[in-house]
C-alpha positions in Angstrom: 0.0 0.0 0.0 1.4 3.4 -0.8 1.8 6.0 1.7 -0.8 8.3 0.4 -3.4 5.6 0.6 -2.4 4.6 4.0 -2.6 8.2 5.3 -6.1 8.6 3.7 -7.2 5.2 5.3 -5.8 6.4 8.7 -7.5 9.7 8.5 -10.9 8.0 7.9 -10.3 5.5 10.8 -9.4 8.3 13.2 -12.2 10.6 12.2 -14.9 8.1 13.4 -15.5 6.0 16.4 -18.0 3.5 15.1 -18.2 1.0 12.2 -20.6 -1.5 11.0 -19.2 -5.1 11.4 -20.9 -7.7 9.2 -20.4 -11.3 10.1 -22.0 -14.6 9.0 -24.6 -16.4 11.3 -24.9 -20.1 11.5 -28.1 -20.1 9.4 -26.1 -18.5 6.5 -27.6 -15.0 6.9 -25.4 -11.9 7.5 -25.6 -10.0 10.7 -24.5 -6.4 10.7 -23.7 -4.7 14.1 -22.7 -1.2 14.8 -19.6 -1.3 17.2 -17.3 1.3 18.8 -13.6 0.8 18.2 -10.2 2.1 19.0 -7.2 1.7 16.7 -3.5 1.5 16.7 -2.6 2.4 13.1 -4.4 0.2 10.7 -5.3 -2.4 13.5 -8.9 -2.0 14.9 -9.9 -3.1 18.4 -13.5 -3.8 19.5 -14.5 -4.5 22.9 -17.4 -7.0 23.2 -18.7 -9.8 25.4 -17.1 -13.1 24.8 -20.4 -14.8 24.2 -21.8 -12.1 21.9 -23.4 -13.3 18.7 -20.7 -11.4 16.6 -18.1 -13.3 18.6 -19.7 -16.6 18.0 -20.0 -15.9 14.2 -16.4 -14.8 13.9 -15.1 -18.1 15.7 -17.2 -20.1 13.3 -16.2 -18.0 10.1 -13.5 -15.5 10.2 -14.7 -13.8 7.1 -15.9 -10.3 8.0 -16.6 -7.0 6.3 -16.8 -3.5 7.7 -18.1 -0.3 6.6 -18.1 3.3 7.9 -20.9 5.8 7.5 -20.8 9.5 6.9 -18.8 11.5 9.5 
């Protein structure tokens, strides 16, 4: 990734505090959950309960997507 793109992504990450995390439920349907996050560079951290549905979904299938809304 070039430095201009990295800077643009970091600006986006640091301008917001929430994102929508999409995971896959065991019945095959997607689940989209708004979560708050913190970041260290391009690494995002989300605090959640260990038995939350999104955590169970990720343990079963690590493929996730995320999106940001307007600032």
